[in-house]
C-alpha positions in Angstrom: -1.8 49.3 -50.7 1.1 50.8 -48.8 -2.3 50.4 -45.7 -2.2 46.4 -46.4 1.9 46.0 -46.1 1.8 48.3 -42.9 -1.5 46.6 -41.6 0.5 43.0 -42.3 4.0 44.2 -41.0 2.4 45.5 -37.8 0.8 41.9 -37.2 3.8 40.0 -38.0 6.0 42.0 -35.6 3.1 41.7 -33.0 3.2 37.9 -33.4 7.3 38.3 -33.1 6.9 40.2 -30.1 4.4 38.0 -28.3 6.4 34.8 -29.4 9.6 36.0 -27.4 7.7 37.2 -24.6 6.2 33.9 -24.4 9.2 32.0 -24.4 11.0 34.2 -22.3 8.5 33.7 -19.5 8.6 29.6 -20.5 12.5 29.4 -20.0 12.3 31.4 -16.6 9.4 29.0 -15.3 11.4 25.6 -16.6 14.5 27.0 -15.1 12.6 28.3 -11.6 11.0 24.4 -12.4 14.6 22.9 -12.3 16.1 25.1 -9.4 12.8 23.7 -7.2 13.8 19.9 -8.4 17.3 20.3 -7.4 16.3 22.1 -3.9 14.0 18.9 -3.5 16.8 16.3 -4.3 19.0 18.3 -1.8 16.8 18.3 0.9 15.7 14.3 0.6 18.3 12.8 -1.7 17.6 10.1 -3.9 18.6 6.5 -4.2 19.4 4.5 -7.4 16.7 2.5 -9.3 16.4 -0.9 -8.8 14.4 -3.7 -9.8 11.7 -5.7 -7.3 13.9 -8.8 -7.5 17.1 -7.1 -6.5 15.5 -5.2 -3.7 14.1 -8.5 -2.5 17.7 -10.0 -2.8 19.2 -7.3 -0.7 16.5 -7.4 1.9 17.3 -11.4 2.3 20.8 -11.0 2.4 20.1 -8.8 5.6 17.4 -11.2 7.0 19.8 -14.0 6.6 23.1 -11.9 8.2 21.2 -10.7 10.8 19.6 -14.3 11.7 15.8 -12.7 11.8 14.1 -15.5 10.4 12.5 -16.1 6.5 13.8 -14.6 4.0 11.0 -13.4 1.5 11.1 -16.4 -0.9 9.0 -17.7 -3.5 7.4 -19.8 -2.2 5.2 -18.1 -0.2 4.8 -15.6 -2.9 2.0 -14.3 -5.3 1.1 -11.3 -7.2 -2.1 -9.6 -5.8 -3.2 -5.7 -7.1 -0.5 -5.5 -8.8 2.1 -5.7 -5.5 4.4 -8.6 -5.0 3.0 -10.2 -1.8 5.6 -12.4 0.1 4.8 -14.4 3.3 7.8 -14.1 5.8 6.1 -15.6 9.2 3.0 -15.6 10.7 0.8 -13.0 10.5 4.0 -10.8 9.0 4.1 -10.1 5.2 6.2 -7.7 2.8 4.9 -6.2 -0.3 6.4 -4.4 -2.8 4.9 -2.0 -5.2 6.7 -1.0 -8.4 6.8 2.3 -10.3 5.0 0.5 -13.4 3.8 -2.9 -13.4 4.6 -5.6 -15.7 4.3 -8.6 -13.7 8.2 -9.4 -14.2 9.8 -8.6 -11.1 13.3 -8.9 -13.3 12.0 -5.3 -15.0 9.6 -3.2 -12.7 11.3 -0.8 -11.0 10.6 -0.8 -7.0 8.6 2.1 -5.5 7.6 0.7 -2.2 8.4 -1.8 0.2 6.4 -3.1 2.8 6.5 -4.7 5.7 2.7 -5.5 7.3 2.0 -7.6 10.6 -1.2 -7.9 12.5 -1.9 -6.2 15.0 -2.2 -8.8 17.4 0.6 -10.9 16.0 2.6 -12.7 18.3 5.7 -11.9 16.2 5.3 -8.2 16.5 9.1 -7.7 17.6 10.6 -10.0 14.8 8.3 -7.6 12.7 9.9 -4.9 13.9 13.3 -6.5 13.1 12.3 -7.3 9.7 11.5 -3.0 9.2 15.1 -2.5 10.4 16.3 -5.0 7.4 13.9 -3.1 5.3 15.6 0.0 5.9 18.8 -1.1 5.3 18.4 -2.7 2.4 16.8 0.1 0.8 19.7 2.1 1.5 23.1 0.6 3.2 24.4 4.2 4.3 22.0 4.5 6.9 22.9 4.0 10.4 21.4 2.0 13.6 20.1 5.2 14.7 19.1 6.7 11.5 16.8 3.6 11.3 15.6 4.2 14.4 15.2 7.7 13.9 13.4 7.3 10.9 10.9 4.5 12.6 10.1 6.7 15.6 9.3 9.7 13.1 7.0 8.2 11.0 5.1 6.3 13.7 5.1 9.1 16.4 4.1 11.9 13.6 1.9 10.0 11.5 3.9 11.4 8.6 6.2 10.7 6.4 9.9 10.5 7.6 12.6 11.5 5.9 16.2 12.2 7.0 17.8 13.2 3.3 19.2 9.9 2.4 16.9 8.8 -0.4 14.4 7.1 1.2 10.9 8.3 2.9 9.0 6.1 5.9 5.3 6.0 6.7 3.6 3.9 9.3 0.0 2.8 8.6 -2.4 1.3 11.2 -6.0 0.6 11.4 -8.1 -2.0 13.6 -6.2 -5.0 12.1 -2.9 -4.5 10.7 0.4 -2.3 11.1 2.4 -0.9 8.1 5.8 0.4 7.6 5.7 1.3 4.2 9.8 2.4 2.7 9.3 4.7 -0.6 12.3 4.8 -3.0 13.1 8.6 -4.2 14.3 8.7 -7.5 15.2 11.6 -9.6 
């Protein structure tokens, strides 16, 4: 009987020590992950969440203020492949990819906004102005030199460009199209 009590106590003690050891290890891992997240946020910055409708409205305001061209209008709007597409001008389009697609622009949170244009478009200069407006619409603190840097860095280095202000810019090119993608970074 005494042996059984000792064995039970030893087993309970081993389980408790094991549980405490695992808990301490996991707590350290969680602390390290929190630290890594904070480092990433400090390095790349974040922006506040906005809906697709709000993102498009900010973009349209800049397009009108700078007299760039046509705004993103529901008259030239379609949904395809869980993306919200807007025709802007011949061979120039904007699409918005939400974090989770529901089909409701008023509720979907913007993840990526893209200006896409044909490589041989006669409106490529206008497309570049749309890209600049898109960058500014996604972070109004960006200066013109910030915008030029982000676009140049993305295009020349073929990688995401980021300057710590909550957005990242990608340049994508194939035989037919060119895209500038603006990725919003959320906490």
